C-alpha positions, -999 to 999 in steps of 0.1 A, spaced: -270 235 -621 -265 264 -645 -235 286 -643 -256 317 -634 -275 299 -606 -242 286 -592 -227 321 -593 -258 335 -575 -257 308 -549 -220 316 -543 -228 353 -539 -257 345 -515 -232 326 -494 -206 354 -495 -230 382 -486 -247 360 -461 -214 355 -442 -209 392 -443 -242 399 -425 -231 389 -390 -196 402 -396 -210 437 -404 -234 436 -374 -264 435 -397 -278 403 -380 -272 381 -350 -270 343 -353 -293 328 -380 -316 359 -383 -322 378 -416 -324 364 -451 -312 371 -486 -325 363 -521 -317 369 -558 -338 367 -589 -326 343 -616 -323 363 -648 -346 352 -676 -366 329 -652 -396 334 -630 -376 320 -601 -357 331 -571 -328 317 -550 -333 324 -513 -313 315 -482 -327 286 -462 -342 285 -427 -321 276 -396 -287 273 -412 -260 296 -398 -243 318 -424 -208 306 -414 -216 270 -425 -240 279 -454 -230 262 -487 -241 270 -522 -259 237 -525 -280 246 -494 -298 274 -512 -331 264 -527 -347 277 -558 -384 287 -557 -408 300 -583 -427 333 -578 -455 315 -561 -431 300 -535 -430 264 -547 -396 248 -543 -380 239 -577 -346 229 -566 -329 220 -533 -336 199 -503 -336 227 -476 -365 247 -464 -367 283 -478 -366 312 -454 -398 318 -435 -398 353 -450 -399 340 -486 -434 355 -489 -421 390 -483 -392 385 -507 -415 372 -535 -439 400 -530 -411 425 -537 -401 406 -569 -437 404 -581 -443 441 -574 -409 455 -586 -395 443 -619 -365 465 -614 -354 445 -583 -329 417 -587 -320 410 -550 -336 415 -516 -320 416 -482 -338 415 -449 -316 424 -419 -318 433 -382 -293 461 -378 -293 480 -345 -300 516 -356 -324 508 -384 -343 485 -361 -345 513 -335 -362 536 -360 -386 508 -368 -393 502 -331 -401 539 -324 -419 543 -358 -398 571 -370 -392 575 -408 -357 585 -420 -357 618 -439 -330 626 -465 -301 640 -444 -271 641 -466 -263 643 -503 -265 609 -520 -292 595 -496 -321 602 -519 -300 591 -549 -292 558 -533 -325 551 -514 -351 569 -534 -362 595 -508 -375 592 -473 -374 557 -458 -408 549 -444 -419 525 -416 -441 497 -427 -470 489 -404 -463 461 -380 -475 426 -391 -465 392 -378 -432 379 -393 -435 355 -421 -471 363 -430 -487 376 -462 -499 406 -442 -463 415 -435 -454 411 -471 -482 435 -482 -472 460 -455 -436 459 -466 -445 465 -503 -467 494 -493 -440 510 -472 -413 503 -498 -431 519 -527 -406 525 -555 -377 531 -531 -347 509 -522 -355 504 -485 -381 503 -458 -382 498 -420 -403 470 -407 -420 481 -375 -406 463 -345 -387 440 -367 -358 452 -389 -350 465 -424 -358 454 -460 -335 466 -488 -333 458 -525 -312 465 -555 -306 454 -591 -282 427 -578 -269 414 -545 -239 438 -544 -262 468 -547 -288 454 -522 -260 448 -497 -246 483 -502 -281 497 -496 -284 477 -464 -251 490 -451 -258 526 -463 -293 526 -446 -278 515 -413 -251 543 -415 -278 569 -423 -300 555 -394 -270 558 -370 -264 594 -381 -301 602 -376 -304 586 -342 -273 604 -329 -284 637 -344 -317 634 -326 -298 631 -293 -278 662 -300 -305 684 -314 -329 688 -343 -315 673 -375 -316 696 -405 -330 679 -436 -317 686 -471 -333 715 -490 -364 705 -508 -349 713 -542 -320 689 -535 -343 662 -524 -365 665 -555 -335 665 -578 -319 635 -562 -352 615 -560 -357 621 -598 -321 610 -604 -328 578 -584 -358 571 -607 -337 576 -638 -308 555 -626 -332 527 -616 -355 531 -646 -385 537 -625 -415 554 -641 
């Protein structure tokens, strides 16, 4: 096992254990993956193993077509969606699918998240859309997620959860937590009144800055 793969496996275990601790998932739900630099391969969390007992050697390596290259466990049932992101977005080095409360609420009601505060567009790439509902684990969901994600860092999956990405696992996890915080602010704001979005000039500037920072054309 190469040093870089071992390091990525250890990071997947670490961030996987943080998922239930930070209320981003319950039980065995959700999944995480990381692209192996210099290879057409991805490490992804396995199905049906609780994060608290997950070990680095439990994490399989798959190619971009989903074939298992290393490991004895079964890759996540959502591997198709993860691989679709990597095939569509060369800037993405890690993907996290979670089931946080407020982000899932917005996906259930089909409500996109507009830029609300400074830094949101810089970190997420603009308004977070709701991908059309498709059955979990299917190629149809993968394509729906890709369409809703676009060149941004996050998307809501209708009646399902959230999908977030970043250049590495640290960034993808921060995006996942940041999206949930923004979702909570938005839901509570809707209960109190009509949320005021950022001025258009601020949104445009921050969205362009996001593209520059993430080297997106």
